VOBA-1610 file (N, C-alpha, C; in pm, whole numbers, padded with zeros to 5 digits, always signed):
BEGIN
Met-10140+13420+05912Met-10219+13470+06011Met-10225+13351+06126Thr-10198+13399+06272Thr-10188+13282+06370Thr-10319+13255+06407Glu-10335+13130+06459Glu-10510+13123+06480Glu-10527+13135+06558Pro-10613+13186+06655Pro-10680+13208+06790Pro-10669+13087+06850Gln-10596+13133+06995Gln-10634+12987+07072Gln-10798+12957+07115His-10833+12882+07162His-10958+12866+07216His-10942+12909+07395Pro-11038+12957+07407Pro-11019+13054+07524Pro-10978+12929+07643Glu-11052+12846+07673Glu-10961+12763+07796Glu-10859+12681+07770Leu-10726+12758+07700Leu-10591+12751+07624Leu-10516+12895+07698Val-10594+12959+07741Val-10536+13105+07715Val-10544+13128+07901Pro-10414+13103+07918Pro-10412+13155+08070Pro-10462+13254+08161Leu-10449+13427+08088Leu-10520+13535+08142Leu-10531+13574+08013Ser-10666+13594+07999Ser-10729+13717+07880Ser-10766+13811+07984Ile-10742+13933+07901Ile-10785+14053+08001Ile-10844+14147+07847His-10982+14173+07909His-11045+14250+07746His-11089+14363+07801Asp-11099+14534+07776Asp-11159+14616+07797Asp-11136+14665+07931Met-11027+14595+07989Met-10982+14640+08183Met-10941+14808+08182Thr-11070+14867+08311Thr-10984+14971+08325Thr-11035+14976+08484Val-10915+15029+08568Val-10938+15028+08704Val-10860+15171+08762Ala-10972+15254+08832Ala-10904+15372+08892Ala-10922+15366+09088Tyr-10874+15441+09074Tyr-10867+15503+09238Tyr-10907+15579+09248Gln-10994+15618+09343Gln-11083+15758+09363Gln-11097+15848+09252Arg-11170+15728+09199Arg-11278+15826+09033Arg-11117+15818+08937Arg-10982+15791+09000Arg-10859+15879+08960Arg-10845+15728+08819Pro-10861+15706+08726Pro-10806+15606+08611Pro-10651+15590+08620Val-10609+15431+08669Val-10467+15410+08647Val-10406+15335+08563Ile-10553+15268+08498Ile-10523+15178+08423Ile-10622+15213+08297Trp-10586+15202+08128Trp-10757+15233+08102Trp-10729+15130+08006Asp-10887+15092+07913Asp-10879+14977+07816Asp-10805+14868+07800Ile-10751+14861+07930Ile-10655+14718+07877Ile-10689+14583+07770Asp-10645+14561+07712Asp-10659+14442+07625Asp-10518+14368+07580Phe-10555+14214+07662Phe-10429+14154+07618Phe-10435+14013+07643Asp-10373+13936+07584Asp-10399+13791+07574Asp-10280+13710+07581Ala-10301+13599+07760Ala-10109+13541+07775Ala-10078+13449+07699Pro-09996+13437+07580Pro-09959+13325+07539Pro-09902+13196+07608Ala-09975+13072+07581Ala-09920+12947+07708Ala-09827+12892+07720Gly-09759+12883+07816Gly-09603+12853+07826Gly-09450+12900+07774Ser-09527+13062+07842Ser-09443+13165+07810Ser-09430+13220+07927Leu-09248+13339+07924Leu-09233+13435+08060Leu-09268+13570+07955Ile-09329+13629+08043Ile-09408+13775+08014Ile-09326+13870+08112Ala-09235+13969+08095Ala-09219+14135+08180Ala-09345+14185+08171Ile-09425+14224+08246Ile-09471+14337+08238Ile-09369+14444+08292Val-09334+14578+08138Val-09239+14666+08150Val-09302+14823+08177Gly-09282+14930+08265Gly-09331+15023+08193Gly-09262+15107+08345Pro-09265+15305+08354Pro-09248+15383+08447Pro-09306+15336+08576Asn-09277+15403+08654Asn-09338+15392+08820Asn-09465+15473+08748Gly-09575+15447+08863Gly-09719+15468+08832Gly-09761+15397+08696Ala-09697+15337+08636Ala-09745+15311+08470Ala-09907+15213+08534Gly-09926+15171+08640Gly-10028+15047+08664Gly-10017+14904+08646Lys-09891+14893+08651Lys-09811+14756+08662Lys-09855+14663+08769Ser-09832+14712+08868Ser-09864+14638+08991Ser-09993+14617+09011Thr-10082+14717+08947Thr-10251+14716+08958Thr-10287+14602+08853Leu-10212+14633+08745Leu-10241+14512+08656Leu-10279+14380+08708Ile-10158+14362+08781Ile-10204+14202+08861Ile-10290+14249+08941Lys-10298+14262+08993Lys-10406+14271+09117Lys-10550+14253+09109Ala-10560+14362+08995Ala-10686+14357+08921Ala-10730+14261+08889Ser-10634+14166+08828Ser-10685+14031+08769Ser-10678+13923+08841Leu-10645+13916+08953Leu-10670+13896+09063Leu-10755+13909+09188Asp-10854+14006+09156Asp-10954+14028+09206Asp-10957+14115+09331Leu-10788+14101+09348Leu-10791+14183+09487Leu-10771+14355+09495Val-10804+14435+09382Val-10881+14571+09324Val-10990+14533+09281Pro-11092+14638+09280Pro-11157+14666+09196Pro-11176+14703+09073Lys-11268+14619+08929Lys-11231+14704+08813Lys-11341+14793+08798Val-11311+14882+08684Val-11429+14989+08663Val-11502+14925+08568Ser-11417+14901+08474Ser-11463+14768+08397Ser-11401+14675+08330Gly-11434+14655+08203Gly-11375+14476+08201Gly-11382+14386+08261Asp-11376+14245+08175Asp-11382+14125+08203Asp-11195+14053+08196Val-11162+13977+08338Val-11055+13918+08314Val-11108+13780+08309Leu-11064+13633+08213Leu-10995+13531+08231Leu-10917+13451+08245Val-10929+13340+08322Val-10851+13256+08342Val-10883+13150+08252Phe-10762+13009+08190Phe-10799+12933+08140Phe-10989+12960+08138Gly-11047+13093+08038Gly-11190+13067+07995Gly-11264+13094+08103Glu-11266+13061+08246Glu-11325+13115+08312Glu-11346+13273+08378Pro-11424+13299+08497Pro-11359+13398+08588Pro-11239+13351+08663Tyr-11119+13414+08752Tyr-11037+13376+08802Tyr-11142+13332+08961Arg-11215+13372+09031Arg-11210+13265+09113Arg-11279+13118+09084Ala-11315+13091+08985Ala-11328+12981+08938Ala-11254+12892+08887Gln-11098+12943+08881Gln-11018+12931+08807Gln-10863+12924+08928Arg-10929+12943+09088Arg-10832+13019+09182Arg-10713+12916+09193Gly-10754+12833+09206Gly-10666+12692+09226Gly-10531+12671+09136Arg-10545+12739+08987Arg-10449+12679+08909Arg-10321+12812+08873Val-10368+12946+08993Val-10286+13045+08978Val-10232+13033+09084Ala-10090+13117+09114Ala-09987+13124+09188Ala-09974+13274+09236Tyr-09919+13376+09374Tyr-09945+13490+09340Tyr-09812+13557+09396Val-09730+13560+09355Val-09534+13641+09451Val-09582+13764+09437Pro-09612+13863+09552Pro-09673+13999+09621Pro-09526+14028+09652Gln-09543+14197+09595Gln-09392+14286+09656Gln-09356+14238+09786Arg-09269+14224+09760Arg-09214+14189+09938Arg-09238+14323+10032Ser-09230+14441+09996Ser-09283+14540+10054Ser-09452+14528+10121Ser-09509+14438+10070Ser-09648+14447+10086Ser-09653+14380+10234Val-09582+14284+10255Val-09540+14175+10305Val-09525+14238+10485Asp-09660+14184+10550Asp-09594+14224+10701Asp-09501+14098+10730Trp-09350+14079+10780Trp-09160+14025+10751Trp-09208+13972+10920Asp-09300+14072+11011Asp-09300+14034+11160Asp-09387+13939+11231Phe-09474+13875+11143Phe-09580+13782+11170Phe-09500+13609+11196Pro-09518+13637+11319Pro-09448+13513+11356Pro-09388+13391+11304Val-09406+13296+11199Val-09410+13229+11121Val-09294+13174+11042Ser-09259+13046+11078Ser-09135+12980+10991Ser-09149+13042+10835Ala-08991+12978+10793Ala-08948+12977+10636Ala-09060+12846+10570Leu-09020+12728+10679Leu-09199+12648+10609Leu-09322+12645+10607Asp-09381+12765+10731Asp-09460+12736+10753Asp-09499+12832+10612Val-09460+12943+10612Val-09512+13069+10497Val-09513+12976+10372Ala-09397+12837+10305Ala-09438+12764+10186Ala-09538+12708+10201Ala-09557+12608+10316Ala-09686+12542+10348Ala-09812+12640+10330Met-09817+12759+10288Met-09952+12864+10295Met-09968+12790+10134Gly-09858+12754+10063Gly-09927+12726+09934Gly-10022+12628+09900Leu-10003+12506+09993Leu-10095+12403+09982Leu-10174+12402+10078Tyr-10285+12533+10123Tyr-10355+12494+10229Tyr-10498+12464+10109Arg-10512+12492+09925Arg-10592+12443+09911Arg-10623+12309+09921His-10542+12206+09930His-10585+12083+09939His-10548+12049+10103Ile-10487+12163+10192Ile-10503+12077+10364Ile-10597+12107+10391Gly-10705+12247+10345Gly-10805+12271+10418Gly-10745+12435+10524Trp-10788+12510+10544Trp-10790+12584+10663Trp-10819+12581+10769Phe-10750+12590+10883Phe-10779+12602+10988Phe-10748+12406+11073Arg-10660+12340+11011Arg-10648+12231+10952Arg-10481+12196+10999Pro-10439+12137+11066Pro-10261+12073+11081Pro-10237+12030+10927Val-10098+12100+10910Val-09992+12054+10822Val-09940+11914+10872Thr-10037+11777+10776Thr-10011+11669+10812Thr-09812+11649+10772Arg-09773+11513+10780Arg-09646+11524+10784Arg-09631+11498+10641Arg-09671+11430+10535Arg-09690+11449+10357Arg-09693+11607+10321Tyr-09731+11687+10374Tyr-09730+11845+10326Tyr-09654+11916+10351Arg-09579+11877+10491Arg-09452+11942+10567Arg-09387+11912+10463Gln-09327+11785+10373Gln-09230+11714+10290Gln-09229+11805+10177Glu-09331+11798+10110Glu-09414+11900+10029Glu-09330+11993+10055Ala-09389+12099+10150Ala-09328+12229+10137Ala-09227+12259+10151Leu-09153+12158+10255Leu-09007+12159+10249Leu-08900+12050+10085Ala-08996+12039+10016Ala-08923+12049+09884Ala-08926+12143+09801Ala-09039+12256+09832Ala-09045+12362+09736Ala-08962+12474+09833Leu-08928+12465+09956Leu-08796+12496+10002Leu-08682+12519+09970Asp-08633+12370+09899Asp-08522+12316+09907Asp-08491+12343+09653Arg-08636+12398+09617Arg-08602+12413+09503Arg-08579+12559+09489Val-08510+12650+09581Val-08530+12789+09591Val-08389+12787+09663Gly-08360+12694+09729Gly-08220+12748+09799Gly-08245+12751+09950Met-08342+12732+09998Met-08416+12756+10120Met-08461+12645+10209Ala-08420+12542+10197Ala-08409+12419+10261Ala-08368+12405+10396Asp-08271+12493+10401Asp-08176+12494+10538Asp-08248+12588+10622Phe-08346+12668+10598Phe-08371+12781+10656Phe-08482+12705+10676Ala-08527+12661+10657Ala-08743+12649+10681Ala-08732+12620+10838Asn-08664+12650+10943Asn-08729+12642+11103Asn-08681+12800+11199Arg-08637+12858+11030Arg-08615+13028+11064Arg-08683+13116+11037Gln-08757+13180+11137Gln-08865+13268+11157Gln-08820+13374+11058Ile-08963+13384+10975Ile-08886+13499+10810Ile-08854+13687+10847Ser-08883+13678+11009Ser-08864+13809+11008Ser-08646+13806+11028His-08620+13683+11077His-08456+13675+11067His-08376+13625+10933Leu-08474+13644+10823Leu-08378+13631+10724Leu-08364+13733+10662Ser-08280+13734+10518Ser-08264+13828+10473Ser-08330+13873+10317Gly-08348+14005+10309Gly-08455+14047+10197Gly-08418+13908+10092Gly-08345+13922+10004Gly-08317+13710+09923Gly-08443+13627+09959Gln-08343+13620+10079Gln-08418+13497+10145Gln-08555+13492+10177Gln-08599+13607+10266Gln-08791+13636+10185Gln-08845+13609+10071Gln-08791+13675+09950Gln-08833+13669+09843Gln-08812+13508+09834Arg-08713+13427+09812Arg-08718+13299+09799Arg-08846+13247+09876Val-08866+13289+10030Val-08923+13181+10073Val-09042+13225+10023Phe-09129+13342+09961Phe-09223+13300+09874Phe-09246+13237+09737Leu-09147+13287+09654Leu-09162+13201+09572Leu-09185+13076+09574Ala-09081+13014+09685Ala-09148+12853+09715Ala-09282+12854+09746Arg-09322+12921+09853Arg-09511+12890+09865Arg-09570+12928+09750Ala-09530+12995+09654Ala-09610+12998+09496Ala-09587+12834+09388Leu-09480+12770+09425Leu-09420+12670+09357Leu-09469+12553+09396Ala-09513+12588+09526Ala-09573+12484+09643Ala-09729+12460+09601Gln-09787+12545+09576Gln-09905+12513+09453Gln-09973+12442+09305Asn-09860+12423+09284Asn-09847+12370+09165Asn-09907+12417+09101Ala-09914+12529+09015Ala-10024+12600+08953Ala-10008+12638+08788Asp-10054+12691+08757Asp-10047+12668+08576Asp-09996+12780+08529Leu-10049+12904+08629Leu-10015+13052+08638Leu-09992+13122+08709Tyr-09872+13150+08678Tyr-09793+13214+08821Tyr-09788+13386+08775Leu-09861+13484+08888Leu-09801+13633+08858Leu-09747+13660+08974Met-09610+13714+08934Met-09540+13789+09022Met-09513+13909+09036Asp-09448+14016+09136Asp-09497+14134+09142Asp-09341+14175+09206Glu-09251+14207+09089Glu-09111+14284+09094Glu-09041+14146+09230Pro-09045+14022+09219Pro-08987+13939+09266Pro-08849+13971+09235Phe-08753+14064+09159Phe-08606+14087+09145Phe-08610+14232+09230Ala-08606+14268+09278Ala-08666+14410+09329Ala-08567+14410+09462Gly-08476+14455+09444Gly-08388+14448+09562Gly-08288+14319+09693Val-08312+14200+09530Val-08262+14096+09595Val-08095+14081+09553Asp-08009+13980+09591Asp-07900+13891+09571Asp-07883+13889+09427Ala-07820+13861+09427Ala-07753+13786+09273Ala-07762+13629+09275Thr-07730+13575+09454Thr-07791+13458+09488Thr-07936+13440+09404Thr-08025+13474+09502Thr-08142+13519+09476Thr-08173+13516+09301Glu-08167+13658+09271Glu-08186+13630+09103Glu-08153+13528+09022Arg-08012+13476+09046Arg-08026+13350+08934Arg-08102+13231+09017Ala-08166+13271+09144Ala-08256+13157+09198Ala-08428+13143+09139Ile-08449+13323+09111Ile-08538+13319+09027Ile-08549+13255+08891Val-08492+13366+08823Val-08439+13276+08646Val-08446+13183+08665Gly-08357+13062+08762Gly-08393+12905+08713Gly-08524+12870+08760Ile-08580+12895+08835Ile-08697+12889+08848Ile-08819+12884+08745Leu-08807+13044+08659Leu-08867+13064+08548Leu-08861+12964+08419Gln-08710+12937+08467Gln-08747+12859+08334Gln-08791+12745+08327Glu-08769+12720+08499Glu-08832+12552+08460Glu-08931+12556+08475Leu-09028+12667+08498Leu-09186+12699+08453Leu-09203+12696+08274Arg-09123+12788+08260Arg-09141+12736+08110Arg-09142+12598+08075Ala-09008+12549+08134Ala-09011+12452+08030Ala-09092+12307+08076Ser-09173+12330+08161Ser-09290+12278+08257Ser-09422+12297+08127Gly-09418+12389+08077Gly-09555+12462+08027Gly-09602+12535+08102Arg-09605+12587+08210Arg-09637+12745+08236Arg-09630+12816+08194Thr-09671+12930+08241Thr-09722+13063+08206Thr-09679+13148+08314Ala-09577+13287+08308Ala-09561+13353+08432Ala-09561+13527+08364Leu-09651+13590+08432Leu-09633+13742+08394Leu-09594+13799+08528Val-09457+13879+08495Val-09376+13922+08588Val-09352+14053+08586Val-09339+14120+08733Val-09354+14289+08679Val-09207+14308+08693His-09145+14355+08617His-08971+14343+08587His-08958+14521+08553His-08861+14543+08626His-08832+14683+08643His-08684+14708+08515Asp-08604+14621+08493Asp-08442+14629+08482Asp-08476+14603+08251Leu-08408+14708+08266Leu-08468+14702+08090Leu-08355+14601+08036Gln-08226+14558+08086Gln-08124+14522+08030Gln-08130+14358+08087Thr-08187+14334+08144Thr-08209+14171+08153Thr-08379+14099+08119Ala-08423+14239+08093Ala-08576+14142+08054Ala-08524+14076+07895Pro-08455+14139+07821Pro-08466+14026+07710Pro-08422+13893+07710Glu-08303+13891+07834Glu-08248+13741+07870Glu-08319+13663+07903Tyr-08422+13760+08027Tyr-08454+13661+08149Tyr-08636+13619+08053Phe-08699+13715+07964Phe-08821+13728+07888Phe-08885+13689+07796Asp-08909+13595+07699Asp-08987+13542+07612Asp-09072+13677+07531His-09192+13713+07591His-09261+13791+07585His-09241+13921+07657Val-09338+14074+07578Val-09317+14172+07670Val-09451+14214+07698Val-09506+14265+07759Val-09597+14399+07822Val-09544+14503+07845Leu-09577+14625+07747Leu-09512+14788+07728Leu-09640+14835+07787Leu-09613+14854+07912Leu-09776+14944+07959Leu-09698+15146+08040Asn-09763+15186+08004Asn-09780+15324+08068Asn-09960+15366+08072Met-09989+15310+08165Met-10190+15353+08201Met-10259+15318+08086Arg-10242+15283+07995Arg-10232+15247+07841Arg-10141+15093+07815Leu-10153+15022+07695Leu-10097+14935+07672Leu-10055+14999+07564Val-09946+15025+07610Val-09866+15099+07444Val-09807+14981+07331Ala-09747+14800+07406Ala-09763+14763+07299Ala-09753+14592+07373Ser-09747+14500+07331Ser-09712+14345+07347Ser-09706+14225+07237Gly-09650+14144+07265Gly-09573+14027+07250Gly-09443+13971+07210Pro-09345+13895+07140Pro-09270+13871+07140Pro-09165+13967+07153Met-09100+13976+07283Met-08918+14069+07279Met-08882+14083+07161Glu-08852+14018+07019Glu-08784+14027+06932Glu-08902+14155+06826Thr-09009+14154+06849Thr-09069+14243+06778Thr-09152+14346+06871Ala-09178+14317+07009Ala-09244+14412+07094Ala-09157+14517+07126Phe-09040+14467+07166Phe-08897+14529+07266Phe-08850+14631+07227Thr-08843+14664+07121Thr-08816+14783+07044Thr-08799+14923+07081Gln-08635+15001+07020Gln-08678+15104+07063Gln-08769+15207+07051Glu-08855+15186+06986Glu-08968+15259+06957Glu-09084+15276+07053Asn-09091+15161+07039Asn-09184+15117+07163Asn-09146+15159+07323Leu-08999+15185+07360Leu-08968+15187+07461Leu-08982+15328+07468Arg-08952+15425+07370Arg-08976+15538+07394Arg-09126+15586+07412Arg-09216+15514+07328Arg-09357+15512+07312Arg-09392+15545+07483Thr-09339+15423+07547Thr-09373+15364+07678Thr-09326+15466+07805Phe-09163+15519+07768Phe-09127+15587+07866Phe-09091+15729+07869Gly-09163+15740+07748Gly-09151+15923+07664Gly-09008+15931+07629Gly-08911+15848+07604Gly-08802+15899+07563Gly-08662+15966+07649Lys-08704+15901+07796Lys-08666+15994+07923Lys-08511+15934+07966Leu-08458+15790+07922Leu-08370+15679+07992Leu-08289+15734+07891Pro-08163+15795+07927Pro-08089+15733+07826Pro-08006+15566+07783Leu-08094+15442+07872Leu-08043+15357+07865Leu-08145+15300+07767Leu-08205+15352+07679Leu-08286+15306+07562Leu-08215+15288+07469Asp-08162+15402+07474Asp-08022+15357+07288Asp-07967+15207+07337Gln-07932+15194+07453Gln-07844+15122+07494Gln-07894+15000+07420Val-08030+14975+07499Val-08103+14870+07512Val-08170+14826+07361Gly-08212+14916+07274Gly-08266+14897+07164Gly-08136+14895+07032Asn-08028+14884+07096Asn-07887+14850+06987Asn-07836+14642+07034Arg-07880+14651+07160Arg-07855+14507+07162Arg-07978+14438+07128Met-08099+14507+07134Met-08230+14403+07063Met-08183+14419+06882Ala-08160+14529+06806Ala-08105+14497+06667Ala-08056+14437+06679Gly-07866+14415+06764Gly-07794+14289+06763Gly-07823+14141+06773Gly-07956+14119+06810Gly-08011+13988+06869Gly-07919+13951+06986Glu-07898+14009+07044Glu-07790+14000+07196Glu-07884+13948+07320Arg-07990+13825+07226Arg-08029+13757+07390Arg-07927+13697+07372Thr-07962+13546+07549Thr-07965+13428+07620Thr-07999+13344+07612
//
């Protein structure tokens, strides 16, 4: 039997969490502990509550019931240890800021709000942009960047925070192959340094390749655990209702051990 982790060592612990919009439940009775130092895919059909799970964990939407602890404490007490990459569609890309300005936002807990960004912090923000291949676009206004470039800039903002827990809402949605490779590379770097990332992900074929663990969600938690044991044909059918022809292909891949 696996020894239970001490609460302060669990990056994200969700207990009995229910969220409702206009009295209509969106996710019910979620219990989940994120294993430290792992890459975790949150997978489920449209409307399953994947984004809501992340937002409720960050206190961005109210919970009807339940508790969320980040390294053993409420999120507000551990805010500095958490980085969030929102859906690209939720961002106002016409806001007049440069890529470097956005990356520097990840340093505001060090800089202080409404204080000038000093040379030191500009260099740190530039280094974060460089990690995602966007240093050459540092002075470009974000509205003039492609969708993939915009996503990489927001990833740089999260990296600049030097967080221990990363929550990412569909970072691969609508991006080009170059950006996808960049995101995968960053995720692997985070795991190698002992960080934890929970990522809303839609591509069932790449999920076993990119991630170690999975949370299968359809309003309720269907299954969670290591890819090898939780990302099964049966669990996928329970999650998606057997409606996707791709399920057989994915299940066969996992059964054959085709992970890279």
